[in-house]
N, C-alpha and C positions, 0 to 999 in steps of 0.2 A: 496262883492259878489253881491250886488245889482246893483253896476256900470258893473260888468261884464256882469250880466244878461240883462242890459239895452241895452248894446253894442250888445250881440247877438239876439236880438230882430230884428236889422237891417240886419242879414244874411250876416254878412261880411266874406270876403275872407282872411282878414288879421286883427288881433287884436293886438293893442300895448299896451303893460303894462308896465307903468313905476312905479317900486318900490312897487310891491303888497303886499310886506311882511312890509313894514315900520310901525313900532309902534305895530306890532301885537305879541300876545303871541305865543310860538313856536308851541303849540298844532294847532291854527288856521292857522299859517304858512304852516305847514303840510297838512292841509286840503285845503288850496287855491291852494297849487302847485300839489296836487292831482287833483283838479278841473280843473286847467290850462292844465295839461298832458291829461287828459279825453277829455276837449274839442279838443285839438290838434290831438288826436288819433281816436276818434269816429265822429267828424265832419268835419274833414280834412281842420281845419282853420288854417291858417299859423299864428304864434305868434311871434312877436318880444317883446323879455322880457329883460327890462332894470331892472337889479338887483345887489344891492351889497352884497347879500348873496349868495358868488359864490358856495359854496357846494350845495346849493339847486338848483340854476340856472344850474349848470353842470351836475346836477343828471338827470334834465327832458330835457335839451336841446339836439340837434343834433350837432349844430355847435356854437361856441363862439367867442367873440371878447372881448379882453381885452383893456380897454382905461387907458391910464395915461396921465394927464393934457390936455384932449380933443383929445388926438391922439391914434389911434389904434397901440399897440405896440405887440400885438400877436393876431393871429386867425388859429384855426385849429377845427377839430372835437373834441367834449368835450371828447370823452374817451382819445384823445392824449393830450388834454390840462390838465387833471387830473392827467396824469403821468409825466408832465413836472416839472422839478425840481424848477423852479421858482414859477409857479403857486402854488406847493404844499407848499411851504415856505412862500411865500408873501400872499397868498389868502386863503389857506386851512388850515395854521398854522401846518403843518406837516414836519418833518426832514424827509432827506434821509432814516435814520434808521427807520421811521415809528412812532417814537416819537412825543409829540405835542410840539409846538414851540409858544410862547406868541408874541403879536405883539411887545412888547416892547424890544424883543431880536432880532427882524429883522433889519439888517443894511441897512437903505435906499440907502446909496451910492452904496451898492453892485447891486441894483436893477437897479438905473439910469445908472451905468456904463455898466451892460450887456444890456440893451435894448436901449441905447443911441449910442452905439458904431457900 
């Protein structure tokens, strides 16, 4: 929070945040993401958010990019990404039927085959 505050003192038009949730407790993560969303909405500051917590990032962002091995493999508005079968399975841990899926159950070859073809 201190780093975000320091960045805001310069009145930026763009704020780039790299893994703001890294190593934080879930309650603090929700608070940080609430603050990020508030900054974006109330101060009209564009935010480039790099985040591995796909669920939190897709819930506050308008547009998302998914990278694999340094390459963008998907990009769409976040509402569309959250409904994408691959995103649901590989990043949100949700099956097509709405059940939960563990990372151990995901078959990596299936993802590579879909995105590289």
